[in-house]
C-alpha positions in Angstrom: 25.2 25.3 22.2 28.8 24.1 23.2 28.0 20.7 23.2 25.6 20.6 20.3 29.2 22.4 18.3 31.1 19.7 19.7 28.9 16.4 19.1 28.2 17.5 15.6 32.4 18.7 14.8 33.2 15.6 17.2 30.6 12.5 15.9 28.7 14.3 13.1 26.4 10.3 13.0 25.6 10.2 16.0 23.8 13.8 15.6 23.1 13.2 11.1 22.3 9.1 11.8 19.7 9.6 14.4 17.2 11.7 13.4 17.5 10.2 9.4 17.5 7.0 11.2 14.6 7.7 13.3 12.4 9.9 10.0 13.1 6.6 7.8 11.5 4.2 10.6 8.6 6.1 11.3 8.5 5.8 7.2 8.7 2.3 7.0 5.7 2.2 9.2 3.5 4.1 7.8 4.2 2.3 4.2 3.0 -1.3 6.4 0.4 0.2 8.8 -1.4 2.8 6.0 -0.5 2.2 2.2 0.2 -1.3 1.3 0.7 -4.1 4.9 1.9 -6.7 5.3 1.4 -9.2 2.0 -0.4 -12.5 3.3 -0.7 -14.6 0.6 -2.1 -15.0 -2.8 -5.8 -15.9 -4.4 -6.9 -16.1 -7.6 -10.2 -14.9 -8.7 -12.4 -14.4 -12.3 -12.8 -10.6 -12.5 -17.3 -10.3 -12.4 -17.4 -6.6 -12.6 -15.4 -3.0 -13.1 -16.3 -0.1 -11.7 -13.3 3.1 -10.7 -13.8 5.1 -7.7 -12.0 9.4 -7.0 -10.0 9.8 -4.8 -7.7 12.7 -3.7 -9.1 16.2 -2.9 -10.1 19.6 -5.1 -12.2 19.5 -8.8 -8.9 19.2 -10.7 -6.3 16.9 -8.8 -9.4 14.1 -9.1 -7.0 10.6 -9.4 -9.5 7.8 -10.2 -8.8 4.0 -9.4 -10.4 0.8 -10.5 -11.6 -1.9 -8.5 -12.8 -5.3 -9.9 -16.0 -6.4 -8.3 -14.4 -10.7 -8.1 -15.9 -13.8 -8.2 -13.2 -16.7 -6.0 -13.5 -20.2 -6.7 -15.5 -20.9 -3.4 -18.6 -18.9 -5.4 -17.8 -15.5 -2.9 -17.0 -11.8 -4.1 -13.7 -9.6 -3.3 -13.6 -5.9 -4.3 -10.0 -5.9 -6.1 -7.9 -2.8 -6.4 -6.8 -2.6 -10.0 -3.0 -1.3 -10.4 -3.0 -3.2 -13.2 -5.6 -2.9 -16.2 -8.5 -4.9 -15.4 -10.1 -6.9 -17.5 -13.6 -8.7 -17.6 -13.7 -12.5 -17.0 -10.3 -12.1 -17.1 -8.7 -14.3 -15.0 -6.5 -12.8 -12.1 -4.0 -13.7 -9.5 -5.0 -11.1 -6.0 -2.3 -10.4 -4.2 -3.1 -10.0 -0.5 -2.0 -7.8 2.3 -2.7 -7.4 5.3 -2.6 -3.7 7.5 0.3 -3.7 11.0 -2.5 -2.9 13.2 -5.6 -3.5 11.2 -7.6 -6.5 10.8 -9.0 -5.9 7.7 -7.1 -6.9 4.2 -6.6 -5.5 1.1 -6.8 -7.4 -2.3 -4.8 -6.0 -5.1 -4.0 -7.2 -8.3 -0.6 -6.2 -10.1 0.3 -8.0 -13.3 3.9 -9.2 -13.1 
């Protein structure tokens, strides 16, 4: 106890800063692993259809996200999460994200 009190009074940056730095690094790792990922580039395509998918739990806290089926110029279709409003037959620019520890790509449309 005496050692911790000594460090806290004489070196508060060491005691308070280290856990804060560790928490910040964990938050960044979580963000790039599970939430978004690292930006890999952009694609362009045309919205072919739009649907909604519920996320969240419980009956009252369900949030719906828009998913668009987008046709790329090479003829392939991908599913895009619409952060901004998507309309049918709209030409959109899609941002491609890749999580740190996964090979799955995430496609997101955000109006800039």
